[in-house]
N, C-alpha and C positions, 0 to 999 in steps of 0.2 A: 603185489607187483602188477602194474597196469599192463593190459594186453589189448591189441587191436586186431580185428579180423578184416580180411579183404575178400570180398566175393567178386569174381571176375568172369565175365562172359567170354566164351570161346567164339561166338559168332562175330564176324569181322575181326578175326584174331590178329591180323596184321596191325590193326589199330589198338585193340585191347591189350596186346602183349607189350606194346610201347607204353601205354598208360600204366600198366602194372610195373614195368621196369622203372619208370620214373617215380612212381609212388614209393616203391621199395627203396630206391636210392635216396629219396628225400627222408624217409623214416630212419634209415640206417645212418645218414649223415647227422641226424638229431640224436643218435645214441641208442636207437631201438635195435635190439638183436633179434635173430631168427627165433629165439626161444619166446619172445614176446609178441610174435607175429604169426598169424594163421592165414594161409591163402587157400581159398576154395574155388575151384573152377566149375562153372556150370555151362550148359549148352548155349543159352542165349539170354537176352535181356528179360524175357518173360519169366525166367526162373530165378532172377535175382531177388525179388521180394520174398519168396518162400525161404530162400537160403538166408537172407538177411534176418528174417524173423526168427529162424532157428538159432542163428548165431547170437542174436540179441537176447533171446529168451534163455539161453544156456547159462547166463550169469557169469561167464568167463571173460567177457570182453567189455572194455569201457567205451569202445566205439566200433562201428562196422562201416567200412568203406565199400561202396559198390562201384564197380568199373564196367562200362559197357559202351556199345556204339549201336544205336538204332538209326540206321541210315535211311533217308527218304527214298522210297521206291516208286514204282509206277502205280501202285494201289494205295489206299489209305491205311493198310495194315500197320505201317510204322506209327501213324498217328494214334491208333488204338493202343498199341503196345506202349508207346512213350507215355501217354496220358495215364494209363493204368499203373505203369511202373512208378512214375513220380508220385502219384496219389498214394499208392500202397506203401512206398518207402517212407513217406511222411507220416502216415498213420502208424506204421511199425515203430518209428522213432518215438512218437508221442505215447503210444500204448506201453512200450517196454521201458521207457525212460533211458534208453541207450541211444546216443546220437548215431544216426544213420546218415552217412555222408554220400551225397549224390555226385558221383564221378562218371555219370552216364552221358555220353555225347548224343545229341540229336541233330546232326548236321544234314544239310540239304545235298551236299556233294561229298565225294571221296576226298577231294582236295581240302575241303573244310575239316573233315575228320582228321586227316594226317596233320594239318596245321595245328590242331589242338593237342598234339602229342609232343610238342617241342617249343622251346623259346618262351616268349612272354605269354603265349596261349596254352602252355603245358597244363592240361587239366589233371594229369596224374599227380604232379607235384602239388597242384592246388588242393586236390582232395586230401593228400597226406597232411598238408599244413592245416587244413580245416579240422581234420580229425585230432591232430595234436592240440589245437586250440580248444576244441570242445572237451577233450579229456581234462585239460587244465581248468576250464570253466566248471565242469562237473565236480572236480575235486574241491574247488573253491566253494561252490554252492552247497556241497554236502559236508563241508567242514574237514576235508582231508588235506587241505593245503596248508 
């Protein structure tokens, strides 16, 4: 039975909780039950790669979705965190052969962040659909479909 893990940052929780709700709603609409989903909360975006690596290396999940919001601030810290986070998640996906889905927002403004939690820009839904597609691709390429 395929399983998906979701690692979600608590930093900027007003945004990340919306991403998570949309992600879970989308997965459940596609028939995924709570028994097939694992949600792990972490303090911030910087902690997402370590958590994604642990989940991917566990061998229990066919995909790992990461959800977060690294909002532009007055210093370049957000640039350093976002760059490291994206590169680390990509490397983890390649090294573990488990798709790691990037559902981490890097908006310039709070309004941009909120806009990406609903409607056509809903990144939580987008991350869930990407994970489902990658699970199907993985099964096809590995001869399980």
